[in-house]
PDB file of N, CA, C and O in Angstrom:
ATOM      1  N   MET A   1      13.062  43.396  78.849  1.00  0.00           N
ATOM      2  CA  MET A   1      12.124  43.797  77.812  1.00  0.00           C
ATOM      3  C   MET A   1      12.900  44.630  76.781  1.00  0.00           C
ATOM      4  O   MET A   1      13.616  45.568  77.131  1.00  0.00           O
ATOM      5  N   ASN A   2      12.741  44.268  75.527  1.00  0.00           N
ATOM      6  CA  ASN A   2      13.450  45.025  74.492  1.00  0.00           C
ATOM      7  C   ASN A   2      12.674  46.294  74.107  1.00  0.00           C
ATOM      8  O   ASN A   2      11.526  46.481  74.511  1.00  0.00           O
ATOM      9  N   GLY A   3      13.315  47.145  73.334  1.00  0.00           N
ATOM     10  CA  GLY A   3      12.727  48.424  72.949  1.00  0.00           C
ATOM     11  C   GLY A   3      11.438  48.305  72.163  1.00  0.00           C
ATOM     12  O   GLY A   3      10.536  49.127  72.319  1.00  0.00           O
ATOM     13  N   TRP A   4      11.343  47.286  71.316  1.00  0.00           N
ATOM     14  CA  TRP A   4      10.127  47.110  70.509  1.00  0.00           C
ATOM     15  C   TRP A   4       8.933  46.745  71.377  1.00  0.00           C
ATOM     16  O   TRP A   4       7.831  47.254  71.173  1.00  0.00           O
ATOM     17  N   LEU A   5       9.152  45.865  72.345  1.00  0.00           N
ATOM     18  CA  LEU A   5       8.058  45.521  73.255  1.00  0.00           C
ATOM     19  C   LEU A   5       7.666  46.729  74.097  1.00  0.00           C
ATOM     20  O   LEU A   5       6.483  46.955  74.351  1.00  0.00           O
ATOM     21  N   LEU A   6       8.641  47.490  74.521  1.00  0.00           N
ATOM     22  CA  LEU A   6       8.356  48.696  75.292  1.00  0.00           C
ATOM     23  C   LEU A   6       7.517  49.671  74.462  1.00  0.00           C
ATOM     24  O   LEU A   6       6.572  50.270  74.975  1.00  0.00           O
ATOM     25  N   LEU A   7       7.857  49.828  73.197  1.00  0.00           N
ATOM     26  CA  LEU A   7       7.069  50.681  72.302  1.00  0.00           C
ATOM     27  C   LEU A   7       5.643  50.151  72.172  1.00  0.00           C
ATOM     28  O   LEU A   7       4.687  50.920  72.263  1.00  0.00           O
ATOM     29  N   GLY A   8       5.494  48.854  71.962  1.00  0.00           N
ATOM     30  CA  GLY A   8       4.166  48.255  71.822  1.00  0.00           C
ATOM     31  C   GLY A   8       3.317  48.422  73.071  1.00  0.00           C
ATOM     32  O   GLY A   8       2.146  48.793  72.987  1.00  0.00           O
ATOM     33  N   PHE A   9       3.908  48.147  74.231  1.00  0.00           N
ATOM     34  CA  PHE A   9       3.165  48.305  75.484  1.00  0.00           C
ATOM     35  C   PHE A   9       2.857  49.773  75.769  1.00  0.00           C
ATOM     36  O   PHE A   9       1.778  50.092  76.268  1.00  0.00           O
ATOM     37  N   SER A  10       3.789  50.663  75.460  1.00  0.00           N
ATOM     38  CA  SER A  10       3.550  52.098  75.661  1.00  0.00           C
ATOM     39  C   SER A  10       2.407  52.578  74.776  1.00  0.00           C
ATOM     40  O   SER A  10       1.558  53.354  75.217  1.00  0.00           O
ATOM     41  N   GLY A  11       2.385  52.125  73.549  1.00  0.00           N
ATOM     42  CA  GLY A  11       1.290  52.471  72.651  1.00  0.00           C
ATOM     43  C   GLY A  11      -0.043  51.973  73.172  1.00  0.00           C
ATOM     44  O   GLY A  11      -1.054  52.670  73.087  1.00  0.00           O
ATOM     45  N   GLN A  12      -0.041  50.760  73.712  1.00  0.00           N
ATOM     46  CA  GLN A  12      -1.275  50.192  74.250  1.00  0.00           C
ATOM     47  C   GLN A  12      -1.754  50.970  75.469  1.00  0.00           C
ATOM     48  O   GLN A  12      -2.952  51.212  75.623  1.00  0.00           O
ATOM     49  N   VAL A  13      -0.816  51.365  76.341  1.00  0.00           N
ATOM     50  CA  VAL A  13      -1.177  52.163  77.517  1.00  0.00           C
ATOM     51  C   VAL A  13      -1.737  53.514  77.084  1.00  0.00           C
ATOM     52  O   VAL A  13      -2.757  53.962  77.608  1.00  0.00           O
ATOM     53  N   CYS A  14      -1.085  54.152  76.148  1.00  0.00           N
ATOM     54  CA  CYS A  14      -1.542  55.443  75.630  1.00  0.00           C
ATOM     55  C   CYS A  14      -2.935  55.300  75.018  1.00  0.00           C
ATOM     56  O   CYS A  14      -3.806  56.142  75.238  1.00  0.00           O
ATOM     57  N   PHE A  15      -3.135  54.252  74.266  1.00  0.00           N
ATOM     58  CA  PHE A  15      -4.421  53.997  73.625  1.00  0.00           C
ATOM     59  C   PHE A  15      -5.511  53.765  74.677  1.00  0.00           C
ATOM     60  O   PHE A  15      -6.637  54.235  74.517  1.00  0.00           O
ATOM     61  N   PHE A  16      -5.177  53.038  75.753  1.00  0.00           N
ATOM     62  CA  PHE A  16      -6.136  52.798  76.831  1.00  0.00           C
ATOM     63  C   PHE A  16      -6.468  54.088  77.572  1.00  0.00           C
ATOM     64  O   PHE A  16      -7.615  54.303  77.962  1.00  0.00           O
ATOM     65  N   MET A  17      -5.470  54.946  77.767  1.00  0.00           N
ATOM     66  CA  MET A  17      -5.670  56.171  78.535  1.00  0.00           C
ATOM     67  C   MET A  17      -6.731  57.074  77.923  1.00  0.00           C
ATOM     68  O   MET A  17      -7.344  57.877  78.626  1.00  0.00           O
ATOM     69  N   ARG A  18      -6.950  56.949  76.630  1.00  0.00           N
ATOM     70  CA  ARG A  18      -7.969  57.785  75.992  1.00  0.00           C
ATOM     71  C   ARG A  18      -9.346  57.501  76.580  1.00  0.00           C
ATOM     72  O   ARG A  18     -10.154  58.416  76.740  1.00  0.00           O
ATOM     73  N   PHE A  19      -9.617  56.237  76.903  1.00  0.00           N
ATOM     74  CA  PHE A  19     -10.907  55.894  77.501  1.00  0.00           C
ATOM     75  C   PHE A  19     -11.014  56.433  78.918  1.00  0.00           C
ATOM     76  O   PHE A  19     -12.080  56.883  79.338  1.00  0.00           O
ATOM     77  N   LEU A  20      -9.916  56.388  79.648  1.00  0.00           N
ATOM     78  CA  LEU A  20      -9.903  56.924  81.003  1.00  0.00           C
ATOM     79  C   LEU A  20     -10.162  58.433  80.978  1.00  0.00           C
ATOM     80  O   LEU A  20     -10.954  58.939  81.773  1.00  0.00           O
ATOM     81  N   VAL A  21      -9.506  59.141  80.081  1.00  0.00           N
ATOM     82  CA  VAL A  21      -9.709  60.586  79.939  1.00  0.00           C
ATOM     83  C   VAL A  21     -11.161  60.883  79.569  1.00  0.00           C
ATOM     84  O   VAL A  21     -11.780  61.778  80.145  1.00  0.00           O
ATOM     85  N   GLN A  22     -11.697  60.142  78.622  1.00  0.00           N
ATOM     86  CA  GLN A  22     -13.080  60.361  78.188  1.00  0.00           C
ATOM     87  C   GLN A  22     -14.054  60.118  79.334  1.00  0.00           C
ATOM     88  O   GLN A  22     -15.018  60.864  79.504  1.00  0.00           O
ATOM     89  N   TRP A  23     -13.804  59.087  80.111  1.00  0.00           N
ATOM     90  CA  TRP A  23     -14.668  58.748  81.240  1.00  0.00           C
ATOM     91  C   TRP A  23     -14.636  59.853  82.293  1.00  0.00           C
ATOM     92  O   TRP A  23     -15.689  60.288  82.761  1.00  0.00           O
ATOM     93  N   VAL A  24     -13.446  60.312  82.669  1.00  0.00           N
ATOM     94  CA  VAL A  24     -13.312  61.341  83.698  1.00  0.00           C
ATOM     95  C   VAL A  24     -13.983  62.638  83.257  1.00  0.00           C
ATOM     96  O   VAL A  24     -14.714  63.249  84.037  1.00  0.00           O
ATOM     97  N   VAL A  25     -13.748  63.062  82.030  1.00  0.00           N
ATOM     98  CA  VAL A  25     -14.353  64.299  81.532  1.00  0.00           C
ATOM     99  C   VAL A  25     -15.876  64.164  81.484  1.00  0.00           C
ATOM    100  O   VAL A  25     -16.590  65.097  81.852  1.00  0.00           O
ATOM    101  N   SER A  26     -16.371  63.027  81.038  1.00  0.00           N
ATOM    102  CA  SER A  26     -17.823  62.808  80.984  1.00  0.00           C
ATOM    103  C   SER A  26     -18.435  62.822  82.378  1.00  0.00           C
ATOM    104  O   SER A  26     -19.511  63.385  82.578  1.00  0.00           O
ATOM    105  N   GLU A  27     -17.761  62.208  83.337  1.00  0.00           N
ATOM    106  CA  GLU A  27     -18.266  62.210  84.719  1.00  0.00           C
ATOM    107  C   GLU A  27     -18.325  63.630  85.267  1.00  0.00           C
ATOM    108  O   GLU A  27     -19.296  63.999  85.928  1.00  0.00           O
ATOM    109  N   ARG A  28     -17.312  64.415  85.004  1.00  0.00           N
ATOM    110  CA  ARG A  28     -17.281  65.793  85.504  1.00  0.00           C
ATOM    111  C   ARG A  28     -18.381  66.645  84.891  1.00  0.00           C
ATOM    112  O   ARG A  28     -18.954  67.503  85.562  1.00  0.00           O
ATOM    113  N   GLN A  29     -18.678  66.410  83.615  1.00  0.00           N
ATOM    114  CA  GLN A  29     -19.700  67.205  82.930  1.00  0.00           C
ATOM    115  C   GLN A  29     -21.088  66.578  83.005  1.00  0.00           C
ATOM    116  O   GLN A  29     -22.071  67.168  82.556  1.00  0.00           O
ATOM    117  N   LYS A  30     -21.160  65.381  83.576  1.00  0.00           N
ATOM    118  CA  LYS A  30     -22.442  64.674  83.743  1.00  0.00           C
ATOM    119  C   LYS A  30     -23.151  64.412  82.420  1.00  0.00           C
ATOM    120  O   LYS A  30     -24.380  64.383  82.350  1.00  0.00           O
ATOM    121  N   LYS A  31     -22.340  64.219  81.361  1.00  0.00           N
ATOM    122  CA  LYS A  31     -22.876  63.853  80.052  1.00  0.00           C
ATOM    123  C   LYS A  31     -21.747  63.227  79.247  1.00  0.00           C
ATOM    124  O   LYS A  31     -20.575  63.379  79.591  1.00  0.00           O
ATOM    125  N   SER A  32     -22.096  62.529  78.186  1.00  0.00           N
ATOM    126  CA  SER A  32     -21.081  61.886  77.355  1.00  0.00           C
ATOM    127  C   SER A  32     -20.342  62.940  76.527  1.00  0.00           C
ATOM    128  O   SER A  32     -20.949  63.683  75.756  1.00  0.00           O
ATOM    129  N   VAL A  33     -19.022  62.988  76.704  1.00  0.00           N
ATOM    130  CA  VAL A  33     -18.185  63.984  76.042  1.00  0.00           C
ATOM    131  C   VAL A  33     -16.950  63.289  75.481  1.00  0.00           C
ATOM    132  O   VAL A  33     -16.393  62.391  76.114  1.00  0.00           O
ATOM    133  N   ILE A  34     -16.526  63.706  74.295  1.00  0.00           N
ATOM    134  CA  ILE A  34     -15.259  63.225  73.744  1.00  0.00           C
ATOM    135  C   ILE A  34     -14.337  64.437  73.659  1.00  0.00           C
ATOM    136  O   ILE A  34     -14.427  65.224  72.717  1.00  0.00           O
ATOM    137  N   PRO A  35     -13.443  64.587  74.652  1.00  0.00           N
ATOM    138  CA  PRO A  35     -12.546  65.746  74.656  1.00  0.00           C
ATOM    139  C   PRO A  35     -11.459  65.624  73.596  1.00  0.00           C
ATOM    140  O   PRO A  35     -11.195  64.535  73.088  1.00  0.00           O
ATOM    141  N   ILE A  36     -10.832  66.746  73.269  1.00  0.00           N
ATOM    142  CA  ILE A  36      -9.783  66.741  72.252  1.00  0.00           C
ATOM    143  C   ILE A  36      -8.622  65.832  72.658  1.00  0.00           C
ATOM    144  O   ILE A  36      -7.958  65.255  71.797  1.00  0.00           O
ATOM    145  N   TYR A  37      -8.374  65.703  73.962  1.00  0.00           N
ATOM    146  CA  TYR A  37      -7.293  64.823  74.427  1.00  0.00           C
ATOM    147  C   TYR A  37      -7.528  63.381  74.004  1.00  0.00           C
ATOM    148  O   TYR A  37      -6.578  62.630  73.784  1.00  0.00           O
ATOM    149  N   PHE A  38      -8.788  62.995  73.891  1.00  0.00           N
ATOM    150  CA  PHE A  38      -9.124  61.645  73.436  1.00  0.00           C
ATOM    151  C   PHE A  38      -8.509  61.389  72.066  1.00  0.00           C
ATOM    152  O   PHE A  38      -7.933  60.329  71.822  1.00  0.00           O
ATOM    153  N   TRP A  39      -8.638  62.375  71.169  1.00  0.00           N
ATOM    154  CA  TRP A  39      -8.124  62.206  69.811  1.00  0.00           C
ATOM    155  C   TRP A  39      -6.606  62.243  69.774  1.00  0.00           C
ATOM    156  O   TRP A  39      -5.988  61.516  68.996  1.00  0.00           O
ATOM    157  N   TYR A  40      -5.994  63.086  70.609  1.00  0.00           N
ATOM    158  CA  TYR A  40      -4.524  63.109  70.665  1.00  0.00           C
ATOM    159  C   TYR A  40      -3.968  61.795  71.205  1.00  0.00           C
ATOM    160  O   TYR A  40      -2.994  61.264  70.672  1.00  0.00           O
ATOM    161  N   LEU A  41      -4.586  61.275  72.255  1.00  0.00           N
ATOM    162  CA  LEU A  41      -4.135  59.985  72.794  1.00  0.00           C
ATOM    163  C   LEU A  41      -4.391  58.863  71.800  1.00  0.00           C
ATOM    164  O   LEU A  41      -3.580  57.944  71.681  1.00  0.00           O
ATOM    165  N   SER A  42      -5.503  58.928  71.088  1.00  0.00           N
ATOM    166  CA  SER A  42      -5.797  57.933  70.057  1.00  0.00           C
ATOM    167  C   SER A  42      -4.724  57.950  68.984  1.00  0.00           C
ATOM    168  O   SER A  42      -4.225  56.902  68.573  1.00  0.00           O
ATOM    169  N   LEU A  43      -4.372  59.147  68.534  1.00  0.00           N
ATOM    170  CA  LEU A  43      -3.369  59.277  67.480  1.00  0.00           C
ATOM    171  C   LEU A  43      -1.992  58.822  67.961  1.00  0.00           C
ATOM    172  O   LEU A  43      -1.310  58.067  67.269  1.00  0.00           O
ATOM    173  N   ALA A  44      -1.588  59.276  69.135  1.00  0.00           N
ATOM    174  CA  ALA A  44      -0.265  58.906  69.660  1.00  0.00           C
ATOM    175  C   ALA A  44      -0.168  57.399  69.882  1.00  0.00           C
ATOM    176  O   ALA A  44       0.787  56.758  69.443  1.00  0.00           O
ATOM    177  N   GLY A  45      -1.164  56.841  70.566  1.00  0.00           N
ATOM    178  CA  GLY A  45      -1.157  55.399  70.810  1.00  0.00           C
ATOM    179  C   GLY A  45      -1.259  54.606  69.526  1.00  0.00           C
ATOM    180  O   GLY A  45      -0.570  53.600  69.352  1.00  0.00           O
ATOM    181  N   GLY A  46      -2.119  55.058  68.625  1.00  0.00           N
ATOM    182  CA  GLY A  46      -2.295  54.367  67.350  1.00  0.00           C
ATOM    183  C   GLY A  46      -1.035  54.369  66.503  1.00  0.00           C
ATOM    184  O   GLY A  46      -0.709  53.364  65.871  1.00  0.00           O
ATOM    185  N   LEU A  47      -0.319  55.500  66.486  1.00  0.00           N
ATOM    186  CA  LEU A  47       0.919  55.565  65.703  1.00  0.00           C
ATOM    187  C   LEU A  47       2.010  54.681  66.309  1.00  0.00           C
ATOM    188  O   LEU A  47       2.765  54.031  65.586  1.00  0.00           O
ATOM    189  N   MET A  48       2.085  54.664  67.646  1.00  0.00           N
ATOM    190  CA  MET A  48       3.059  53.771  68.285  1.00  0.00           C
ATOM    191  C   MET A  48       2.745  52.315  67.959  1.00  0.00           C
ATOM    192  O   MET A  48       3.640  51.525  67.659  1.00  0.00           O
ATOM    193  N   LEU A  49       1.462  51.973  68.022  1.00  0.00           N
ATOM    194  CA  LEU A  49       1.059  50.603  67.708  1.00  0.00           C
ATOM    195  C   LEU A  49       1.271  50.288  66.231  1.00  0.00           C
ATOM    196  O   LEU A  49       1.615  49.158  65.885  1.00  0.00           O
ATOM    197  N   LEU A  50       1.070  51.268  65.364  1.00  0.00           N
ATOM    198  CA  LEU A  50       1.315  51.063  63.936  1.00  0.00           C
ATOM    199  C   LEU A  50       2.798  50.778  63.678  1.00  0.00           C
ATOM    200  O   LEU A  50       3.136  49.869  62.920  1.00  0.00           O
ATOM    201  N   ILE A  51       3.664  51.543  64.299  1.00  0.00           N
ATOM    202  CA  ILE A  51       5.104  51.304  64.142  1.00  0.00           C
ATOM    203  C   ILE A  51       5.466  49.911  64.641  1.00  0.00           C
ATOM    204  O   ILE A  51       6.236  49.196  64.001  1.00  0.00           O
ATOM    205  N   TYR A  52       4.907  49.531  65.785  1.00  0.00           N
ATOM    206  CA  TYR A  52       5.160  48.194  66.327  1.00  0.00           C
ATOM    207  C   TYR A  52       4.634  47.119  65.372  1.00  0.00           C
ATOM    208  O   TYR A  52       5.305  46.117  65.129  1.00  0.00           O
ATOM    209  N   ALA A  53       3.436  47.333  64.837  1.00  0.00           N
ATOM    210  CA  ALA A  53       2.833  46.362  63.917  1.00  0.00           C
ATOM    211  C   ALA A  53       3.665  46.204  62.651  1.00  0.00           C
ATOM    212  O   ALA A  53       3.817  45.095  62.138  1.00  0.00           O
ATOM    213  N   ILE A  54       4.200  47.304  62.151  1.00  0.00           N
ATOM    214  CA  ILE A  54       5.074  47.230  60.973  1.00  0.00           C
ATOM    215  C   ILE A  54       6.323  46.426  61.315  1.00  0.00           C
ATOM    216  O   ILE A  54       6.782  45.607  60.518  1.00  0.00           O
ATOM    217  N   HIS A  55       6.868  46.666  62.503  1.00  0.00           N
ATOM    218  CA  HIS A  55       8.068  45.936  62.921  1.00  0.00           C
ATOM    219  C   HIS A  55       7.820  44.427  62.993  1.00  0.00           C
ATOM    220  O   HIS A  55       8.656  43.636  62.558  1.00  0.00           O
ATOM    221  N   ILE A  56       6.672  44.036  63.543  1.00  0.00           N
ATOM    222  CA  ILE A  56       6.397  42.591  63.660  1.00  0.00           C
ATOM    223  C   ILE A  56       5.752  42.024  62.398  1.00  0.00           C
ATOM    224  O   ILE A  56       5.482  40.826  62.312  1.00  0.00           O
ATOM    225  N   ARG A  57       5.508  42.893  61.427  1.00  0.00           N
ATOM    226  CA  ARG A  57       4.961  42.500  60.120  1.00  0.00           C
ATOM    227  C   ARG A  57       3.604  41.795  60.233  1.00  0.00           C
ATOM    228  O   ARG A  57       3.393  40.716  59.678  1.00  0.00           O
ATOM    229  N   ASP A  58       2.698  42.437  60.965  1.00  0.00           N
ATOM    230  CA  ASP A  58       1.354  41.891  61.148  1.00  0.00           C
ATOM    231  C   ASP A  58       0.387  42.685  60.267  1.00  0.00           C
ATOM    232  O   ASP A  58       0.012  43.801  60.626  1.00  0.00           O
ATOM    233  N   PRO A  59      -0.024  42.127  59.113  1.00  0.00           N
ATOM    234  CA  PRO A  59      -0.858  42.893  58.174  1.00  0.00           C
ATOM    235  C   PRO A  59      -2.223  43.287  58.736  1.00  0.00           C
ATOM    236  O   PRO A  59      -2.743  44.349  58.395  1.00  0.00           O
ATOM    237  N   VAL A  60      -2.801  42.460  59.580  1.00  0.00           N
ATOM    238  CA  VAL A  60      -4.108  42.789  60.159  1.00  0.00           C
ATOM    239  C   VAL A  60      -3.971  43.994  61.088  1.00  0.00           C
ATOM    240  O   VAL A  60      -4.758  44.938  61.021  1.00  0.00           O
ATOM    241  N   PHE A  61      -2.985  43.946  61.932  1.00  0.00           N
ATOM    242  CA  PHE A  61      -2.687  45.013  62.878  1.00  0.00           C
ATOM    243  C   PHE A  61      -2.314  46.302  62.131  1.00  0.00           C
ATOM    244  O   PHE A  61      -2.748  47.386  62.519  1.00  0.00           O
ATOM    245  N   ILE A  62      -1.530  46.193  61.085  1.00  0.00           N
ATOM    246  CA  ILE A  62      -1.117  47.348  60.280  1.00  0.00           C
ATOM    247  C   ILE A  62      -2.332  48.019  59.641  1.00  0.00           C
ATOM    248  O   ILE A  62      -2.467  49.241  59.707  1.00  0.00           O
ATOM    249  N   LEU A  63      -3.207  47.240  59.032  1.00  0.00           N
ATOM    250  CA  LEU A  63      -4.398  47.799  58.392  1.00  0.00           C
ATOM    251  C   LEU A  63      -5.293  48.499  59.411  1.00  0.00           C
ATOM    252  O   LEU A  63      -5.752  49.618  59.183  1.00  0.00           O
ATOM    253  N   GLY A  64      -5.534  47.831  60.531  1.00  0.00           N
ATOM    254  CA  GLY A  64      -6.402  48.410  61.556  1.00  0.00           C
ATOM    255  C   GLY A  64      -5.877  49.728  62.095  1.00  0.00           C
ATOM    256  O   GLY A  64      -6.631  50.693  62.226  1.00  0.00           O
ATOM    257  N   GLN A  65      -4.592  49.774  62.408  1.00  0.00           N
ATOM    258  CA  GLN A  65      -4.017  50.996  62.967  1.00  0.00           C
ATOM    259  C   GLN A  65      -3.880  52.095  61.911  1.00  0.00           C
ATOM    260  O   GLN A  65      -3.974  53.278  62.237  1.00  0.00           O
ATOM    261  N   SER A  66      -3.661  51.719  60.665  1.00  0.00           N
ATOM    262  CA  SER A  66      -3.578  52.717  59.586  1.00  0.00           C
ATOM    263  C   SER A  66      -4.919  53.421  59.400  1.00  0.00           C
ATOM    264  O   SER A  66      -4.975  54.645  59.285  1.00  0.00           O
ATOM    265  N   CYS A  67      -5.984  52.648  59.373  1.00  0.00           N
ATOM    266  CA  CYS A  67      -7.320  53.231  59.221  1.00  0.00           C
ATOM    267  C   CYS A  67      -7.659  54.108  60.415  1.00  0.00           C
ATOM    268  O   CYS A  67      -8.222  55.191  60.260  1.00  0.00           O
ATOM    269  N   GLY A  68      -7.314  53.637  61.604  1.00  0.00           N
ATOM    270  CA  GLY A  68      -7.574  54.408  62.815  1.00  0.00           C
ATOM    271  C   GLY A  68      -6.864  55.749  62.789  1.00  0.00           C
ATOM    272  O   GLY A  68      -7.458  56.773  63.128  1.00  0.00           O
ATOM    273  N   ALA A  69      -5.603  55.753  62.392  1.00  0.00           N
ATOM    274  CA  ALA A  69      -4.822  56.997  62.359  1.00  0.00           C
ATOM    275  C   ALA A  69      -5.484  58.026  61.441  1.00  0.00           C
ATOM    276  O   ALA A  69      -5.522  59.213  61.765  1.00  0.00           O
ATOM    277  N   PHE A  70      -5.996  57.583  60.315  1.00  0.00           N
ATOM    278  CA  PHE A  70      -6.689  58.484  59.395  1.00  0.00           C
ATOM    279  C   PHE A  70      -7.902  59.123  60.084  1.00  0.00           C
ATOM    280  O   PHE A  70      -8.125  60.327  59.962  1.00  0.00           O
ATOM    281  N   ILE A  71      -8.670  58.323  60.795  1.00  0.00           N
ATOM    282  CA  ILE A  71      -9.872  58.813  61.476  1.00  0.00           C
ATOM    283  C   ILE A  71      -9.514  59.813  62.572  1.00  0.00           C
ATOM    284  O   ILE A  71     -10.186  60.832  62.724  1.00  0.00           O
ATOM    285  N   TYR A  72      -8.452  59.526  63.340  1.00  0.00           N
ATOM    286  CA  TYR A  72      -8.061  60.426  64.427  1.00  0.00           C
ATOM    287  C   TYR A  72      -7.603  61.774  63.880  1.00  0.00           C
ATOM    288  O   TYR A  72      -7.975  62.821  64.410  1.00  0.00           O
ATOM    289  N   VAL A  73      -6.801  61.750  62.826  1.00  0.00           N
ATOM    290  CA  VAL A  73      -6.335  62.997  62.214  1.00  0.00           C
ATOM    291  C   VAL A  73      -7.522  63.772  61.650  1.00  0.00           C
ATOM    292  O   VAL A  73      -7.593  64.992  61.796  1.00  0.00           O
ATOM    293  N   ARG A  74      -8.432  63.085  61.020  1.00  0.00           N
ATOM    294  CA  ARG A  74      -9.603  63.748  60.424  1.00  0.00           C
ATOM    295  C   ARG A  74     -10.454  64.415  61.501  1.00  0.00           C
ATOM    296  O   ARG A  74     -10.923  65.536  61.303  1.00  0.00           O
ATOM    297  N   ASN A  75     -10.661  63.757  62.623  1.00  0.00           N
ATOM    298  CA  ASN A  75     -11.431  64.360  63.711  1.00  0.00           C
ATOM    299  C   ASN A  75     -10.730  65.592  64.270  1.00  0.00           C
ATOM    300  O   ASN A  75     -11.387  66.586  64.580  1.00  0.00           O
ATOM    301  N   LEU A  76      -9.409  65.543  64.403  1.00  0.00           N
ATOM    302  CA  LEU A  76      -8.671  66.720  64.861  1.00  0.00           C
ATOM    303  C   LEU A  76      -8.797  67.861  63.855  1.00  0.00           C
ATOM    304  O   LEU A  76      -8.895  69.023  64.247  1.00  0.00           O
ATOM    305  N   MET A  77      -8.795  67.541  62.571  1.00  0.00           N
ATOM    306  CA  MET A  77      -8.980  68.572  61.544  1.00  0.00           C
ATOM    307  C   MET A  77     -10.349  69.235  61.681  1.00  0.00           C
ATOM    308  O   MET A  77     -10.459  70.456  61.577  1.00  0.00           O
ATOM    309  N   PHE A  78     -11.388  68.441  61.913  1.00  0.00           N
ATOM    310  CA  PHE A  78     -12.731  68.997  62.101  1.00  0.00           C
ATOM    311  C   PHE A  78     -12.766  69.926  63.313  1.00  0.00           C
ATOM    312  O   PHE A  78     -13.354  71.006  63.256  1.00  0.00           O
ATOM    313  N   ILE A  79     -12.140  69.505  64.400  1.00  0.00           N
ATOM    314  CA  ILE A  79     -12.136  70.307  65.628  1.00  0.00           C
ATOM    315  C   ILE A  79     -11.452  71.643  65.388  1.00  0.00           C
ATOM    316  O   ILE A  79     -11.985  72.687  65.765  1.00  0.00           O
ATOM    317  N   TYR A  80     -10.275  71.623  64.762  1.00  0.00           N
ATOM    318  CA  TYR A  80      -9.550  72.874  64.533  1.00  0.00           C
ATOM    319  C   TYR A  80     -10.238  73.759  63.508  1.00  0.00           C
ATOM    320  O   TYR A  80     -10.185  74.983  63.620  1.00  0.00           O
ATOM    321  N   ARG A  81     -10.873  73.171  62.524  1.00  0.00           N
ATOM    322  CA  ARG A  81     -11.622  73.958  61.538  1.00  0.00           C
ATOM    323  C   ARG A  81     -12.798  74.660  62.217  1.00  0.00           C
ATOM    324  O   ARG A  81     -13.077  75.826  61.938  1.00  0.00           O
ATOM    325  N   GLU A  82     -13.480  73.947  63.107  1.00  0.00           N
ATOM    326  CA  GLU A  82     -14.615  74.529  63.815  1.00  0.00           C
ATOM    327  C   GLU A  82     -14.167  75.659  64.742  1.00  0.00           C
ATOM    328  O   GLU A  82     -14.873  76.658  64.882  1.00  0.00           O
ATOM    329  N   ARG A  83     -13.021  75.514  65.366  1.00  0.00           N
ATOM    330  CA  ARG A  83     -12.520  76.546  66.277  1.00  0.00           C
ATOM    331  C   ARG A  83     -12.131  77.827  65.546  1.00  0.00           C
ATOM    332  O   ARG A  83     -12.207  78.914  66.120  1.00  0.00           O
ATOM    333  N   ARG A  84     -11.717  77.709  64.294  1.00  0.00           N
ATOM    334  CA  ARG A  84     -11.334  78.892  63.518  1.00  0.00           C
ATOM    335  C   ARG A  84     -12.543  79.708  63.090  1.00  0.00           C
ATOM    336  O   ARG A  84     -12.405  80.893  62.787  1.00  0.00           O
ATOM    337  N   HIS A  85     -13.705  79.111  63.059  1.00  0.00           N
ATOM    338  CA  HIS A  85     -14.901  79.815  62.555  1.00  0.00           C
ATOM    339  C   HIS A  85     -15.809  80.208  63.666  1.00  0.00           C
ATOM    340  O   HIS A  85     -16.858  80.806  63.425  1.00  0.00           O
TER     341      HIS A  85
END
């Protein structure tokens, strides 16, 4: 397996792990919760996938991951802004 495939698969695993984290936290709290780790895993996995998509020159994949990255960063900004106040 070459480095690019490893990056792509790692990004996909990271992206999947966000759902696992969200599920475990929600089960523990007995309600639907989106923990901050969800957004960090979304951003990390999304950026890895974006880099991979740029490498393979897939415009659909690039657009999707670019939009996602914006949303993940924006949600983290909201969380940190709320914590400061």
